[in-house]
C-alpha angles and dihedrals in degrees: 000000000000142000093275092054090055093044092052091046090050092051093049091049092047095047096040096227141050090236094058093041093050090051091049092048092042094231132117121274093235091053092050092046090052091053091050092049090050091053092047089048091053091049092042090223139084118256098192140033120203119245109182108303094340135074124235122204118245118225089266090046091054092052093049092045091055088055096046091050090059092040096055093039089057091042091056089059094055097084090052092048092046093047091053091056097049118097108263090229093060114083123178125188107205120204123189125204119195123222100264095049117090105253100202089049092059092043089050092050091053094045093048091050092049092050093046092048095045091241094307089164105072096190122102105253117221119188116195137176117241142162125252091257092049093048091056094044095043093050090050095049097039099253088119130039098190136008140193111212141165090231139359134195116269092231099079106135114171094026132105108235132186122182122203132187107213116203111235119218138183108263121208138168111279109271094005094112126047122238089255092051091050094050111099097154094095095038118105120231090251092054096050094085093049092050094049093046090054091062109103092224135105122227129268109198144167114260120272115277097040120114095240091049091051090050092047093049090049092049093049092047092052091048093042090235114165118186135150116261108226102172136021131182139166088220117084089201089058090050091053091046092050091050091048089052091054100252092133146293128293145179119246140149108272094232091065091058097048096113095041090051092048090051090048094241097123138015132215123226133183143074116323092253092048129244089278140339123260121201126245121179125194111199126182138177117250098260116124097238094044092049090047092053091045091052093049093049090046090054090053091054091047092050091056092048092050091048091058097049 
């Protein structure tokens, strides 16, 4: 049993159903159900009984829910208490990056902006990795000022939000494919699968469960593309490195490969608009400096997209 198990239980109990809790947490219902079953297994007792479409707390569930209500009420006060103890001269701007967003890309964006602006943002900038659930919770309680995510709940009042559709291209080792092989502009939609299957390369893909992997699997299923998967990783940087080392070809948003393309380590192929669009969301708290940085970083992303079309 861990903190996440209790948090998921608390959300289910508060919302009254797994469907509503999964929507609020922005995770799948099967994943949430599995977490609840794991908690009930650890406790060796059920916490809910089903009544129609809703769930009703068991006597044990009610006792635990009374504890988690106090627990998460106190937890929500921690950022305020911590902020009050920090030296007023020390200011930290905290940026979160969720699992399916390329971490070095975001760090590079921030560093480039700081250099271009001659350190116009005086805060210490801290970039951290987090999950989807953590990014939502940390923005709400003040543990993050800004986050880059593949998706974000629609209910985000009080937050600055920018949505981007990132074109996804085929990524290959620099020089591995000829100019003719990389040209998809004159290829009909029905011929795309045949052309990709003719490439004598295995696939390098994100691990199952990530947004980009789900999108890639869906694209390959629609196009009836069947190729051997040679390498998988939860790190986008590792995917780019594996492609650059010649382990295979992959599908990634072009913005994540900007540095590798500039250094001639990988090449992008595909129609100008990409094979499909992957989502990137920039979300910031409503402070003036945080919103200003979010807007500047958003403009950089938009500039790259426009440059590819």
